[in-house]
N, C-alpha and C positions, 0 to 999 in steps of 0.2 A: 400452561406457561412454565418454563423451566425454573428450577429453584435458584438459578444464578440471578434471577431478577431481584432478589432480596439484597444483593450487594449494593452498597451505597455509591452514590455518585460523588466523586472526589473533586479536587481542585482542577482549575483550568491552566492552560499554558499557551502562550501565543508565540508567533514568529513574525518576522518582517513580511509584509504583504506585497504582492505584485498582482497585476490584473491582465488577463488576456482571455479571449473567447475562441472556442472552436466547437465543431459539431461532430467530433469523433467519438465513437462508442465501441465498447466491446460487450457482447452478450453471450451468455451460455444459454442454449435452448435445449429442451428435452427431446428425445426421440427414441426409436428402437435401438437395441444393442447391435448395431450393424457396423460399428467402427467410428472413428473420430474423423470428422471432415473439417477443414479449416479454409475459410476464404477471407480475404482482406477487403474491407469496404471503407468508404468515406461517406459518412452520413451527413451530407450537406456541405456548405462552404463556410468560409470565415477565416479570419487571421489566425493561423495556427501558432501557438506559443512554442518557444524552444522547448523540446522535450515531450511534447504531446504528439502522438503519431496517429495514423489512420487506425481505426479500431478493427476488431475481428468478431466474427460470429461463429461460435462453436455449435455443431449439430452432431447428433448421434450419442451413443453411450449414455442414454438417459438413466437417471437413478443413481449416478455416481455421487459420492460425497465430495464436497469441496472443503479443503483445509486452508484456512486463512491465517497467515502468520503476521504478528505485529512487528513493530519497528525493530530493526536489527542494529543500526548505527555502528557499523564496523566491528561488531563482535562475532567473528567467524566461528569460534568454538560453540557459542550459544546457538548460532544459526544451524550448524551441523547437528548439534544435539537435538534440536526440535525437529529437524528433517528426519533424523534417525527414529525419533519417537513416532512421527507420522508413518514412516514405513512399517514400523512394528505394529501400529494400531490398524493400518489398512490391510495388513496380512495378505498382500498380493491381489486384493480386489482393485478394480479400476477406480481411480480417484483423480481429482484435480488439486494442484497446489497453487495458491495465490499469495503473494506477499504484498503488504500494504504500503510500501514506500519507505524512504529514509534508510538507505543501505550504507551510507557513509557518515563520517564525522563522529567525534567523541571517542569511539572505540579504536583499538590499535590496528585492526586488520581490514580496513575498507577495501584495499586492493584484492584480498582473498575473497571477500564477499562478492565483489563485482566479477572476479574471474569465475566463480562458481555459477553465478547467474548467467553470464555470457555463454558458458559451456553447457548449460542446462536449459535449453530453450523451451522445454515443456512447462517450466514454471512461468506463470503469468505474473509480471512485475508491474505494479502500479507506480505512479510518479509521486514522489514526496517533495516537500519544500527544500529539504537539505540537498537532495539530488540536483534540484534546479539552482541552488546556491553555487554549487561547483561549476555548473555551466556558465553562470553569470560571471563568476570570478575568472574563469578561463578567458573571457573576452577582454579582461584587463583593466576595467575602470576601477578607480580607487575605492569607491563606496562599496562595490560588490565584493572586492577582495577583503575589505575590512569585515563586511557582514559574514562572509564565509569563514574567515579565521576566528571571528568572535564566537561563532556557533560550532566550534570544534574542528574546523578545517585543518588546523595544524597537525592533528593526528592523521588525517587523511593524507596530507603532504608527506609526512614521515613514512607512511605505509608504502608510498610510491618512490621514496628516496629522491624527491624533488623539492625545490625551494618555493615554487609558485604553481598555481593551478594551471596556468597556460602551458606548463611543461608536462602535464599528465598525458600519457600516450593517447593517440586518437582512438585506439581500440576501446577505451573506456568512455571517453566523452561521446563517441559515436553511439555507443550502446545507450547511454543515458538520453541522448538526443533523439534516437530513432526507434528505440524498442519499448520504452515505458509507455503505459497507457494511463489515461486520466481517471477512468472508473470502469467498473464491471457491473453489468446487470445480469440477473439470472432468472427473472420472473417472480422470485420470492423476495428479493432484497437487492440492495445496491452496495457495492464495495467501493470505498473511496479512501484517500489518505486521511483527510481531516473531517469534513462535514459536507452537507448540502444545504441549499436554501430551499426549504419546503414550500415556499411560495412560487417557485419556478417549476412549472408542470413537467417540462421535458428535460431530461438529464442533459441532452445535447446543448442546452442553453445555459447550463450552470457556469458560473464564473470561476476561473481558476483560483482567484483569491480565496474563495470559499472552499473549493475542493482540496486545495493544498495547504492553505495558510490560515484557516479560520482561527479566531482567537477564543472561541468557545464552541462546545459541541452543539450539534443541531438540537433545537428544542422541539417538543411535541407540537404537532399541528392537528388538533382534534377536528377542525372543520375541513381538512383536506385529506385526500387519500395518499399520504406520503409513504414512500417505501421504508421498510426496515433498513437501517443504515449500519453497516459494519465498517469500522474505521480504526485508525491508530492515532498518532500525532500528539495526544494528550497523555503524557507519562503518569502512571499511577505509582506513587512512591511506596505504597504498601505491597506492590507486586501482585495485586488482584485485578483481574479485568472487571470492567463495568458492564453489567448486563441489565438493560432496562427495557421496558415495553416497546420503545421505538428505536433503540440503537444498542450497539455492542462495541465497546472500546477494548482493543486487544493490545494496546501499548502498555506493558508492565515495566517499562523503564529498565530493560535488561542490563544496560551498561552499568547501572548503579545498584539495582536490586539483585542482579544475577539471575532473574527469573525471565524466561522467554516463553511466550504464550501463543497458542494456536486454537482457534475455534473451529469446530466441525459442523458443517451445515448440510442438510439434505432437502429433499423435495417436500417433506411432510409439514414443516413449520419454518417460519422466517428466522426465529432466534436459534442459537446454537443448540445442537443435540448433545454436545459434550465439549469440554475444555481440556486441552492438553497443556501441561507445563513442564519445563525442565529447569534445573538449577545448576 
């Protein structure tokens, strides 16, 4: 077990909740080093919430490391710095980059963050609750607008030079609506924005209130074969990630601490083999 496990579990943070269900999934599967193949699937039916899209199954390039980046919240400089650190550490070896949601609000450069993600489709982007707040506000009802602005949406509007979410160009709302995924599975672990319900056996049946907006991290489920969970959403004021036997929290509250964090994962163990941080 990695030494990171000794770091303490810190305080919780919640967000306004909403509920919807879908059966979309994205999985990384291992295989021979014969190239990367991508096909889009829809794993079942159900009412698809705004922002949850049909999942994908990746095959080939087995043995690649996965680099999972915590919450960005409009801090483009920190985002680019952690991506540069990943590139340096990977040293040209094939790898995957996955970002855990919450690309907007609070920080000054939400538009730049989204531009980078839109123009870099190789990065797998999960859906976060703040990203869904923008889509809800863009629909125009007063409660959603208040919720978006209360949670740092004013900085997002300023980055776009607009007065209301409904005026943000479709290029960005379409990306949030059509390209973000609810979770990622890779056989060793599951990546989500916030948490999972360990009593729900199939990830496809997880509720989006839990995946995106949980008010506390997932608790251990000793009587169940729950997957190791990699997540963000719960900002750590000390700038240290939480690494526990059943989960890993990579949200180090970069907008306030100046620390942006990435976990490195491989096929050998569920918990991270290393942690990268930039300041």
